[in-house]
N, C-alpha and C positions, 0 to 999 in steps of 0.2 A: 236739249233738242230745241230747234227753232219752232215757233208756234205755227208757222205756215205749212209745215210738213203734213200734219194730220188732215187739214182741209184739202191739201193737194192730193193726198192718197185717197181721200173719200171721193173727190171729183174724178180721179182717174178710174177708180173702181166703178163709179156710176157711169162713166163713159164707156167702159168695156161692157158693162151690163146692158147698156142701151144698144151697142153694136151687136151683141149676141142676140138680144131680143129682136132687133131689126132683121138680122140674117135668118133667124129661126121662126119668124112670125108666120103663122098659118100651119105649122107642123102639128101633128097629133102626138108628139112625143112628150114624156114627162119633162118637167123643168130641169131636172138634174142632167138630162142628156142634151140640152140646148147648146152648151159650148162645143161639144164634139160635132153636132149637126152644123153649127155655124162655121166651124173650121173646115169641115168637109164640103160644105156648100160654097165657101169662098174659094177653095182649091178647085172645085169643079168649075166654077165660073171662070177662073183664070185659065184653066186648061182647055175646056171645051169652048167657052164663049170667046176668049181672046186668042186662043191658039198657042198659048205658052206651053212649053214642054212640061211633062208631068212632074218631074223632080223640081223644076224651077217654080211650078205652081204651088207645090207644098212648101217650099222654102219661103216664097213670098207670102203665103197665107200664114205661115208661122211667124213671120216678121211683122205682119199687119197688126196683130194684137198687142205686142209690146210697143209698137209705134203709137197705137191709140192710147195706151197707158201713159206714155211720155207726153204726148200732145195734150191730153186732158189733165195732166198733173199741173201744168203751169198756170192755167187760169185760176184754179183754186188756191194755189200757192201765192200768186200775185195778189189776189183779192184779200186773202188773209193778211198778207204783209201790209197792204194799204189800210186795212181796218185797224191793225195794231199801231201803225204809225200815227193815225189820227187821234188816238187816245191820249 
């Protein structure tokens, strides 16, 4: 397995954790319920705030978290590859 995958996965998980924290900030729920709260809050924002139909809002909210995973994976992967190439 390539050496850049582990740092990439760690940065993607950190990115999703930061997005979940940002969307759930200020709630009085336990930490284990924050991901569901973040998902519902994002779907609510898309549906009520932007006027997107409800089914499309849930679809977009469901696609937002994998998109954050993918986008946050690449900086960690590239940084690890640059560090390995310099050795």
